[in-house]
TORKOL-4160 file (C-alpha; in steps of 0.2 Angstrom, whole numbers, padded with zeros to 4 digits, m for minus):
180
<pt num="1" X="0291" Y="m0342" Z="0392"/>
<pt num="2" X="0287" Y="m0347" Z="0375"/>
<pt num="3" X="0288" Y="m0336" Z="0360"/>
<pt num="4" X="0271" Y="m0328" Z="0356"/>
<pt num="5" X="0263" Y="m0330" Z="0373"/>
<pt num="6" X="0259" Y="m0316" Z="0384"/>
<pt num="7" X="0255" Y="m0320" Z="0402"/>
<pt num="8" X="0253" Y="m0310" Z="0418"/>
<pt num="9" X="0251" Y="m0319" Z="0435"/>
<pt num="10" X="0244" Y="m0312" Z="0451"/>
<pt num="11" X="0246" Y="m0320" Z="0468"/>
<pt num="12" X="0231" Y="m0323" Z="0478"/>
<pt num="13" X="0233" Y="m0317" Z="0496"/>
<pt num="14" X="0227" Y="m0327" Z="0511"/>
<pt num="15" X="0209" Y="m0325" Z="0515"/>
<pt num="16" X="0204" Y="m0321" Z="0497"/>
<pt num="17" X="0192" Y="m0332" Z="0488"/>
<pt num="18" X="0192" Y="m0331" Z="0468"/>
<pt num="19" X="0180" Y="m0340" Z="0456"/>
<pt num="20" X="0179" Y="m0338" Z="0438"/>
<pt num="21" X="0164" Y="m0345" Z="0429"/>
<pt num="22" X="0155" Y="m0340" Z="0412"/>
<pt num="23" X="0166" Y="m0325" Z="0410"/>
<pt num="24" X="0162" Y="m0318" Z="0427"/>
<pt num="25" X="0175" Y="m0316" Z="0441"/>
<pt num="26" X="0170" Y="m0316" Z="0459"/>
<pt num="27" X="0182" Y="m0311" Z="0472"/>
<pt num="28" X="0178" Y="m0310" Z="0490"/>
<pt num="29" X="0188" Y="m0306" Z="0506"/>
<pt num="30" X="0186" Y="m0299" Z="0523"/>
<pt num="31" X="0179" Y="m0282" Z="0517"/>
<pt num="32" X="0166" Y="m0290" Z="0505"/>
<pt num="33" X="0164" Y="m0297" Z="0488"/>
<pt num="34" X="0166" Y="m0290" Z="0470"/>
<pt num="35" X="0160" Y="m0297" Z="0453"/>
<pt num="36" X="0166" Y="m0291" Z="0436"/>
<pt num="37" X="0163" Y="m0298" Z="0419"/>
<pt num="38" X="0179" Y="m0302" Z="0408"/>
<pt num="39" X="0174" Y="m0307" Z="0391"/>
<pt num="40" X="0186" Y="m0310" Z="0376"/>
<pt num="41" X="0187" Y="m0323" Z="0363"/>
<pt num="42" X="0207" Y="m0322" Z="0363"/>
<pt num="43" X="0211" Y="m0320" Z="0381"/>
<pt num="44" X="0210" Y="m0333" Z="0394"/>
<pt num="45" X="0210" Y="m0333" Z="0413"/>
<pt num="46" X="0216" Y="m0348" Z="0423"/>
<pt num="47" X="0215" Y="m0350" Z="0442"/>
<pt num="48" X="0226" Y="m0362" Z="0451"/>
<pt num="49" X="0241" Y="m0364" Z="0463"/>
<pt num="50" X="0237" Y="m0348" Z="0472"/>
<pt num="51" X="0238" Y="m0338" Z="0457"/>
<pt num="52" X="0227" Y="m0330" Z="0443"/>
<pt num="53" X="0235" Y="m0330" Z="0426"/>
<pt num="54" X="0229" Y="m0319" Z="0412"/>
<pt num="55" X="0236" Y="m0325" Z="0395"/>
<pt num="56" X="0234" Y="m0323" Z="0376"/>
<pt num="57" X="0243" Y="m0332" Z="0363"/>
<pt num="58" X="0250" Y="m0322" Z="0348"/>
<pt num="59" X="0243" Y="m0306" Z="0354"/>
<pt num="60" X="0240" Y="m0291" Z="0343"/>
<pt num="61" X="0243" Y="m0273" Z="0350"/>
<pt num="62" X="0225" Y="m0271" Z="0357"/>
<pt num="63" X="0225" Y="m0289" Z="0365"/>
<pt num="64" X="0242" Y="m0286" Z="0374"/>
<pt num="65" X="0235" Y="m0270" Z="0381"/>
<pt num="66" X="0219" Y="m0279" Z="0386"/>
<pt num="67" X="0230" Y="m0292" Z="0396"/>
<pt num="68" X="0238" Y="m0278" Z="0406"/>
<pt num="69" X="0221" Y="m0269" Z="0409"/>
<pt num="70" X="0213" Y="m0285" Z="0415"/>
<pt num="71" X="0227" Y="m0288" Z="0427"/>
<pt num="72" X="0226" Y="m0271" Z="0434"/>
<pt num="73" X="0207" Y="m0273" Z="0436"/>
<pt num="74" X="0210" Y="m0290" Z="0446"/>
<pt num="75" X="0223" Y="m0282" Z="0457"/>
<pt num="76" X="0212" Y="m0268" Z="0461"/>
<pt num="77" X="0198" Y="m0280" Z="0465"/>
<pt num="78" X="0209" Y="m0290" Z="0477"/>
<pt num="79" X="0215" Y="m0274" Z="0485"/>
<pt num="80" X="0197" Y="m0268" Z="0487"/>
<pt num="81" X="0191" Y="m0284" Z="0496"/>
<pt num="82" X="0206" Y="m0284" Z="0507"/>
<pt num="83" X="0210" Y="m0266" Z="0512"/>
<pt num="84" X="0196" Y="m0255" Z="0503"/>
<pt num="85" X="0199" Y="m0238" Z="0496"/>
<pt num="86" X="0198" Y="m0221" Z="0504"/>
<pt num="87" X="0199" Y="m0204" Z="0495"/>
<pt num="88" X="0199" Y="m0188" Z="0505"/>
<pt num="89" X="0193" Y="m0172" Z="0497"/>
<pt num="90" X="0193" Y="m0154" Z="0504"/>
<pt num="91" X="0180" Y="m0140" Z="0502"/>
<pt num="92" X="0189" Y="m0124" Z="0498"/>
<pt num="93" X="0180" Y="m0107" Z="0498"/>
<pt num="94" X="0186" Y="m0089" Z="0499"/>
<pt num="95" X="0169" Y="m0079" Z="0497"/>
<pt num="96" X="0155" Y="m0089" Z="0504"/>
<pt num="97" X="0156" Y="m0102" Z="0517"/>
<pt num="98" X="0148" Y="m0118" Z="0510"/>
<pt num="99" X="0139" Y="m0132" Z="0520"/>
<pt num="100" X="0140" Y="m0150" Z="0515"/>
<pt num="101" X="0129" Y="m0164" Z="0521"/>
<pt num="102" X="0124" Y="m0181" Z="0515"/>
<pt num="103" X="0105" Y="m0186" Z="0514"/>
<pt num="104" X="0103" Y="m0204" Z="0507"/>
<pt num="105" X="0113" Y="m0206" Z="0491"/>
<pt num="106" X="0115" Y="m0188" Z="0487"/>
<pt num="107" X="0128" Y="m0175" Z="0494"/>
<pt num="108" X="0121" Y="m0158" Z="0495"/>
<pt num="109" X="0132" Y="m0142" Z="0494"/>
<pt num="110" X="0123" Y="m0127" Z="0501"/>
<pt num="111" X="0128" Y="m0109" Z="0499"/>
<pt num="112" X="0141" Y="m0113" Z="0485"/>
<pt num="113" X="0147" Y="m0095" Z="0479"/>
<pt num="114" X="0131" Y="m0088" Z="0487"/>
<pt num="115" X="0119" Y="m0098" Z="0477"/>
<pt num="116" X="0102" Y="m0100" Z="0485"/>
<pt num="117" X="0098" Y="m0118" Z="0477"/>
<pt num="118" X="0110" Y="m0131" Z="0484"/>
<pt num="119" X="0120" Y="m0141" Z="0472"/>
<pt num="120" X="0119" Y="m0160" Z="0472"/>
<pt num="121" X="0131" Y="m0174" Z="0468"/>
<pt num="122" X="0126" Y="m0192" Z="0467"/>
<pt num="123" X="0134" Y="m0205" Z="0477"/>
<pt num="124" X="0136" Y="m0222" Z="0468"/>
<pt num="125" X="0129" Y="m0237" Z="0477"/>
<pt num="126" X="0141" Y="m0246" Z="0488"/>
<pt num="127" X="0151" Y="m0231" Z="0492"/>
<pt num="128" X="0151" Y="m0223" Z="0509"/>
<pt num="129" X="0153" Y="m0204" Z="0511"/>
<pt num="130" X="0157" Y="m0195" Z="0527"/>
<pt num="131" X="0158" Y="m0176" Z="0530"/>
<pt num="132" X="0169" Y="m0170" Z="0544"/>
<pt num="133" X="0169" Y="m0151" Z="0544"/>
<pt num="134" X="0177" Y="m0146" Z="0527"/>
<pt num="135" X="0184" Y="m0163" Z="0524"/>
<pt num="136" X="0174" Y="m0176" Z="0513"/>
<pt num="137" X="0180" Y="m0194" Z="0515"/>
<pt num="138" X="0174" Y="m0206" Z="0502"/>
<pt num="139" X="0177" Y="m0225" Z="0505"/>
<pt num="140" X="0172" Y="m0242" Z="0498"/>
<pt num="141" X="0179" Y="m0258" Z="0491"/>
<pt num="142" X="0176" Y="m0254" Z="0472"/>
<pt num="143" X="0190" Y="m0242" Z="0466"/>
<pt num="144" X="0179" Y="m0238" Z="0450"/>
<pt num="145" X="0164" Y="m0233" Z="0461"/>
<pt num="146" X="0174" Y="m0223" Z="0474"/>
<pt num="147" X="0183" Y="m0213" Z="0460"/>
<pt num="148" X="0166" Y="m0210" Z="0450"/>
<pt num="149" X="0159" Y="m0203" Z="0467"/>
<pt num="150" X="0173" Y="m0191" Z="0469"/>
<pt num="151" X="0172" Y="m0186" Z="0451"/>
<pt num="152" X="0153" Y="m0183" Z="0453"/>
<pt num="153" X="0157" Y="m0172" Z="0469"/>
<pt num="154" X="0170" Y="m0162" Z="0459"/>
<pt num="155" X="0159" Y="m0159" Z="0444"/>
<pt num="156" X="0145" Y="m0153" Z="0456"/>
<pt num="157" X="0156" Y="m0138" Z="0461"/>
<pt num="158" X="0162" Y="m0134" Z="0444"/>
<pt num="159" X="0162" Y="m0115" Z="0441"/>
<pt num="160" X="0155" Y="m0108" Z="0425"/>
<pt num="161" X="0155" Y="m0090" Z="0419"/>
<pt num="162" X="0167" Y="m0084" Z="0433"/>
<pt num="163" X="0185" Y="m0081" Z="0432"/>
<pt num="164" X="0194" Y="m0096" Z="0439"/>
<pt num="165" X="0209" Y="m0086" Z="0445"/>
<pt num="166" X="0198" Y="m0076" Z="0457"/>
<pt num="167" X="0184" Y="m0089" Z="0461"/>
<pt num="168" X="0194" Y="m0105" Z="0466"/>
<pt num="169" X="0180" Y="m0112" Z="0477"/>
<pt num="170" X="0175" Y="m0130" Z="0475"/>
<pt num="171" X="0178" Y="m0147" Z="0483"/>
<pt num="172" X="0194" Y="m0155" Z="0477"/>
<pt num="173" X="0203" Y="m0172" Z="0479"/>
<pt num="174" X="0218" Y="m0170" Z="0491"/>
<pt num="175" X="0223" Y="m0188" Z="0495"/>
<pt num="176" X="0219" Y="m0206" Z="0489"/>
<pt num="177" X="0224" Y="m0223" Z="0495"/>
<pt num="178" X="0219" Y="m0239" Z="0503"/>
<pt num="179" X="0209" Y="m0239" Z="0518"/>
<pt num="180" X="0219" Y="m0249" Z="0531"/>
């Protein structure tokens, strides 16, 4: 490694196709395909010999951080198209039993803290949500979209104007990982 060159390399596993043209990276595998725009005047991405290289010459502090960020995004994309991501959430209630169901691209939470109007959480496109009793399973190939859907569900059950020590009702993330 030469002085002043920051380079991270990522191995491309079997069955994964990677293309990078016009600052847009497309990664496809057995679960599907993802595209993401990586644009910078100082960073370069090269694909060859079964590896993806993210590099920058004479990086400043922000650019060296960006090399690590891009590397993490590419690894997440590869992991998503090969295994996918699955987050498990659990509905917790102590006062009023809540009912959870999915209609279209919206998750409805009925009878939350005895409220008459159901609360709604948007499901980001490309994400699959399944409800099994009091467990909510959120899965997909894009880690950012799966995480955003979980955040939408948690925010929909946020309690205001009640004592959090007494009213601990809500839907909370319990487990996250890859979908094997």
